[in-house]
C-alpha positions, 0 to 999 in steps of 0.5 A: 761422643765418648768424651761427652758421656764421660763428662756427663757421667762424671757430673752425675757421679759427683752429684750423687757423691754430694748427696750421699755425703753425711751431713757431718764429718763428725762420724769419722774419727782418727783410727776408725776403719772405713771401706772404699765404695768405688772400683778405683778410689783415688787417694790424693796427695792433698785434701783437694779434688784436683790434687795428684793421685798417690795411690788407688784402692779397689772396691770394699778395701779397708782403710784406716783413718789417720786424720779428718780435715773437713770432708776429707780423710787422710787414710792408709791402706795396704797399697798406700796412703793419701787423702780421700773425699769422705763421700767415697768411703763407707763406715760399713763394708759394702756388700754389693759392687757399685753400679757399673754405669756410675763408677766405671766406663769399662764395659768389662767391669759389668755383666750382661745381667745388669746391662740387659735388665729391663725397668721394673713395671713401677719404673716404667709406669713412672717414666710414662707418667713423666713423659720419659718414654724415649731413653735414647733421645733423653741420653742424646739430649744430655750428651748435647748439653754436656758437650756445651760445658767445660770442665772449668765451668763444672768445677767453678759451679760445684765450688760456688755451690759447695757440692761434692768434694768442694763442700767445706 
């Protein structure tokens, strides 16, 4: 069950990155400063999604862009250097930590306020109008669907659709 949630959360995170990636990589330039948007942003050995991780930088860490190659940036930080997918960085320093559920699976990196916060009345109304009133059953369904997918199927689909880190 834990592995299933991991893969599903990974899929959701990658899709969220694909949506948040700027339409053009022209906004990133050599010498520019950018900031990491995740608790642990991987800096890879090569500009590809499954390349080995050379270093990891923390949330809102300043990075210097050394090279731009499509949707990948070769960056340098105080902790190391490597390639990062542009969806994992921001041009402005993030002021709020990323949502714990989308970036980490370690419960110690969230707080009780975020974990126990109820839906707003507007969100509750939206869920009721859409028939999404049983969140636990919805999560169980998502887990069941995710369990049927393999990592290779996900990678093949994302690559074919040119989503997230597979965008050219």
